[in-house]
N, C-alpha and C positions, 0 to 999 in steps of 0.2 A: 259436215257432221262435227268434226273435233272442235269447229269453233262454236257450234251451237254447245257443245258438252261443257267447253270454257266458259260460256256465257252462264250457263246454268250453274256452275261451281262457286258463282261471285255470291258472298253474302254479305251481310250487313257490316261484319268484321271487317272486310275489304275496303270498303269505303272509307277514303281518308279524309277525316273531318279537321280542318285549321286548328291548330291550338289559339284560342281566344287569346291568351296573354299573347302570343306572335302577333296576332292582326292588330293588337292595340297599339304596339310598338310603332306601326305604320300610321300616318294620318288618314282617318276615314275620308271617304268622299262626302261633301256637305250635306245631302239628303240623307245619306245613310247613317251618318252621325246623329243627324237631328232626329231620326226615327229613333236611334239606338237611345238616345237620353230621355227622351219623350217614354219609352217604353219601360226604362229602369226608374222612373219617378214612382214612388212610394206614396200615390195619392188616391184618394176616393175618384171614382168614376162616375160620373154623372151625365154622359153623353152615351152617342152610339159608338160601335155596332153592340145588339142585343146580346151577343155572347160574352160580354164583361170581361175582355181579355183572357178569354178561355174557360172562365169559371163556369159557362152555361154552354160551353162547346157539345156538341153531339159527340157521345163517347165513339160512336162509329169512326169518325174523322179524325179524332185525337189519336185513337190508336193506329191509325193509318200513318199519320204526319205528326204527331205529337202536338204539345199546346204551344210551342214557341211561335210558329207561324200567328196564332191568335193573339199573342202577347204584343207582336207587331204590326196588327190589323187596325191600325188608327185612323180616327176620320181627320177632317180639318181641322186641327186644334192650332190655335194662335203660332205655336213655335214651330208648326210643321209647314206653316206657308199657304197660300192659298193657288191652286192651278189656274185660275183666271186671272188674277191680279197679282202676280208674284211680287214679292218684294224680299225674300229671305233666301233660306236653303233650297228652295225649287229654281229661283231665278238663278243663282249662283251655280246650281248643278245644268242649268238648260245652257248658262253662257260656256260653260266648260266644255259639253257638248259641241255647240256650235264652231268652239276653237277647234277642237278635234277633227271635227269632219268637213271643216272649211266653208261654214256657213255664215251670214250675216246675223241671222236670228234661227235659233230652233227651238221648237215647242215639244213637250212631251206628249205622248199619246197615250189613253188607258183603253181606247177603242180599237185597237188595231189599226193597221194601213188603211182599212176601209175608211175609218175617221177621215184620216190624213187626205185621202184621195177626195172625199166629199168636200173637204173644206178648201183643198186647192182648186176645185172646179168651180166652186161657189164663190169663192174670192176673185176669179177671173172672169166668169160667164155669167152675164143676166139673163134673164128670160127672154127667149127670140134669137140670142146670138149662138153663132156656130161653134162647135168643138171639133178640132181634126183630130181622129184617134183612130188607133189600129183595131180590125175586126175582131183581134185575138185578145182584145182587152179583158182585165179581170171585172167579174161582175159589178164591183163598185164603182166601177168607172161610167157603168151605164145607170146603177141608181145615182150617182151623182149627178147625171143629166134631167133626169126626173125632179132630184130637190132644187136643183138651179133654173130648170127651165130651158136649158141650153140644147141647142139641134144638133145631131150629128152629123159628121164629113166623115165617111169612112174610108179607111186604107185598108187595102186586102194586100198582107205580107206575103212573099213569095212561098211557096210550100216546098219543103224538101221530102221528096218521096222517099230517099234512101233511108232518113231516118224517121220519117211520118210524122213530122212536128212541122208547125209553122214557124218561119223566121221572124226578124224582127223587121223595122221599115226603113226606107231608104232616104236619104235628102232629096233624091229626084222626086221620090213618089210625095214628099210633103210640098216640094216646090209646085209640084202639078196642082195639088189640092187647094193651095194658096191661089193660085192662078186661076184656076175654075171658079173659086170664090169671086175673085176681082171681075171675071167677066159677067158675072151676076149682080155686079154693084154691092157685094159684101165683103167684110174682112173677117177673118177667122178671130176669135177671141184669146183663142190659146190653142195650143198645140200639145197633144197627150201623147206621151211615147213610154211603152212598158219596155225597160231595160235594166238588167237582163229578164226574159223572158220565164215561164216557169221551168221551161227546159234548157234555161242557161243561155240562150242566144241575146247578144248585145246589138245595138243599134249603136249608129256613129252618131253619138250625141251630140259631140261638138261640132260637127258640120250641120246638123239639125237646126241648133241653137246659134249659131253663126247666120244661118239661112234667116230664121224666124225673127233674129233679133235686126236684121235690115228691114222687116217690115214691122218693127215696133210690136212683135207678137209674143208674148210669155209661152215658154217651154215647161210642160210639167213632166216629170218623170217617175213613172212608177218603178221605185227600186226596192219593192219589197223584198225581193231574194238579193239583192247587192249591198247591204249596208256593210260589208267586208271588202268592198271594192276600193281599191287605192291605196290600202294597207301592205300591197306587195308589188315589186318590181314587175313579176309575172303576171300580174292581175290587169284588168283593163283599169282606166281611171275612174274615178267615181262619177256621177252625173254633173255635182257641184263643180268638179273641178274641169269638167267640158263646157261649162258656161249656162246649164240648168238654173232656171229661174226659181222653181220649187220642185224637191227630191222629197219623197216618201218612202222610208225604209221601216221593214218589219225588223226592229232591232232583236226580235225574239226568234226570228227563223234561221240565219245563220250566225250570227251573235249569240249570246249567252243571259239575254233577259229574258224574265218570266212570260210565258204566252199571253199575248193580248197586249203587249207593251212594244210602243213603235214610236218614231220621231218624224215629225216633217221640219224639213230646212228650207230655208229662202235665201236667195242672195240676188243681187241687183236690186235695180230700182222700178223695174217693169209693174212690180205687184205689190197692192197697198197692203202695208203691215197690219194696219188697223182693222181693215175687211178680212183678213185672216184670223185676228183675235176674234171677231163679232162672229164669224163662221164656228169657230172651235167653241165659241160659247155656248152655241145655239146646239151643238152636236156632243158635246162631252158630258160626262155625267157631273153633277155637282158634288157626288159624294166619291170621289176617285180612289182607288185603291193605291195605298201610299207603298204597299210592297212591289206593286208592280211600278210606281214610280221611282223607288230606292233602287228597283232592278236595274233600272235604264242608267241612272247614276253610276251604279257599282260597276256596269259592263263599260261605260265610258272610262272611269278609272282603270279598268283591267286594261283596256286597250292603249290607255297613256302612259302605262308604265313601260311599253316598249313598242310604238306603234308602226315602227318600220320592219319590226321582225316577230310580232307575235303569231303570224300565222306560217312560218317559215318551217317549223317541225310538220305541220298538217299538211303543207303542200309538197315539202320533199318526200314525205310517205306516200302521197298519191301520186306523185311523177315519177317514182323511181322504178 
């Protein structure tokens, strides 16, 4: 009850807003910097969106969030780059993210991790090919098979009756599924792993990746709830650092980007990079939100300031 009372006592005056002059002393992330510069231009606007930088924004919404989000809600202007063929600040931001998360290449997503999972499955599975995946996968994996035409080879994770939750999948289960397909004269197009699950259960992605790579099968990891993994010694290693070929992370779930913003990472050479790009072009909006994109860049910069210890305070509080 005291906690609830404390929460209720928080007012707008208690919220700390960073001093803009102090922020300017530090170099802004590339996409955040480009968005800031574009929003501050004193130029007539003859482009979308229709709210015209907040001038025609609904008053009910501006009373709630103010007008500043509308000022920065800009379309694909030349100086802001293009999400499908990035050559400027988006490309720079994605390169910095790839470096931080240990990927060969990273793509920003404005359709959530659902979009990334769709792209990952479509980039590895052609119609009629088989995808090995757990029964407790997210619904996006099921819709990805519909979009790609892939056929499922399901693995049933062990069930923990004490906690009343399903666990992860094991290397032996994956090996069994691969062998069963081989006996039918088939080869899996990819293996899909959910790690961590919604309840925080991690699979042995390292052993699964090693096994799959011995059969030249790429590994896709739905790491939507694990974008923070690998940034503290008491946390499991990230999927990429365990050998996964594709990892999809909901940067907005555990890290600090805006809702609906995620990342798709690729590593190794088993997955065609150009095919991933084509899939994302088919799936993502041609009018992406630059607020979402900039929030991904800002979150990456936030972690980069102290990547080894940025979670220390939170974990110490949880583990005490």
